[in-house]
N, C-alpha and C positions, 0 to 999 in steps of 0.2 A: 898655515902655521900662525899667521897674524890673527885671524879671527878666533882660532882656538884659544890663543893666549888672551884675547880680549874677553871672550866669554868666560874664561876662568877668572879673570880679574874683576869682571863686572857681572856676576851671576844675577839672574832675575831682573835685569834692566834692559829696557829697549835701547837699541843703539841707533843714534840719529846723527848723521853727518851734518856739519855746520860750516858754512863759508860766509865771510863778511867783507872780504877785501880782494880786489884784483889789482895787480901791479901794472895793468895795461895803461900806458901813459896817455894814449889817445882818448879812451872812453871810460877808464876806471873811476875817475873822480865823480862821474855822474851815476855810477852804480854802487859804489862802496857805501857801507854803513859802519859807523863807529861801533865797536864791539860793546862799549858801555851802554849803547842804546838797546842792546839785546840782553843786558844783564838780568833784568827782571823776568824776561821770558825764560832764560836759562834757569834761574833760581826757582821759578814756579813749577819746575818739573824734576823733582828730586829722584823720581823713578826712572828718569831717562839719563843715559850716559851719552853726552854729546861728544862727537869725535871730530876734531878739526880736519877739514879738507883743504886747508890753506896751501898754496903752492910753496910757501916758505915757512918751514917749521920754526926757525929762530924768531922770525917776526911774529908768528902765531903765539909762541911762548911769551914773548914780551907783552903782547896785547892781553893775554890771559893773566899775567901777573898784575896788570893794572886794574882788573875788575874783580879779582879774588873770588872765584867761584870754584866749587869742588867737583862739579859734575861735567867737566869738559876735559878732554884728553887729547894730547898730541902723540900720534904714533910715530916714533922716531924712525922706524925702519921704512916708512913710506915717504919717498921724496919725489913728488909728482914731476918736478922739472927735470929730474934725472932718469926716472923710471915710471912711465905712465902705466905700465902693466900692474904695478903694485897698487896704484891708486884705484884703478879699475876693479881690481880684486877686492879692495877694501869697500868701495862703493857697492859692489854687487852683494856683499854680505851684511850691509846695514839694513835696518828696518825701514828707515826713512832718510831723506836728505832735504835740508832746508838751507836757504841762504840767498845770496845775491845772484844776479845774472853773470855767471862765469862758466868755465869749462866743466867744473865739478857738477853743476846742475844739468848741463847738457849731457854729460855722461850718464848721470842718474836717470834722466828722461829716456835716453837711448836704451838703457838697461831695464826700463820698465819699473823703476823704483818709484814709490809714492813719496810725495813731499810737496814743498812749496818754494817758489821763487819770490822774494820780497823786492819789489820794484821801488826804487827811490826817485825815479823821474819818469819821463815818458816811456812807455813800453816799446821795446824793439819789435820787429816783425815776428819773431819767434815766441814772444810772450804777450800776445794780445790779452786784454783783461777779460774778454768774453770766454776764451778757451785757449789753453796753452797749446803750443806746437806739439808738446808731449802730453798725451791724455792723462798720464798718472801724476803730472805735476800741476799743482794749483798755482795760478798767478794771483798775486795780491799786492796791495799797497797798504794793508792794514796789519798792525801787530796782532790784533785780536784774531784775525783770520789765520795768521801765521801760527798762533797758539792752537787754534782748532785743527790745523793740519798736523800738528805734533800729536794732539790727542787722538786723532783718527775719527772716522765717521760715527762710530758707536759711542764715542766719549765727548763729542763736540757740544759746546754750550750754546 
């Protein structure tokens, strides 16, 4: 039902999951990226509807208000901290997933989704720069490579 509604709302758009923040108190600060640092990436893809995969919808909406972009969406019915099945269903139906090292990217990799993890510091064992633990997920420290992973192999610059 969620995906049918999203496809109806965003016809002819690629759906790309996006995550930028983890509330993990121990390691989150080394993995998080301010959403305003991704603003130009988001704006450069009007043909893509980004879907928040953040664990906290209220915090995601607050972050989105700060950067004022039109092509990012928070699916209110998906509450990952309360119902992981709904997030897994959402991820399974997206075209791609990009973001920081957090559970959403691990789920995407386990589901075989294509995408990229943007590393903001030293890579952890599951995201070595040579090859990701998940073959379908590209590991990068570069915003340009992140853009290429959104474009896809046929559209990369």
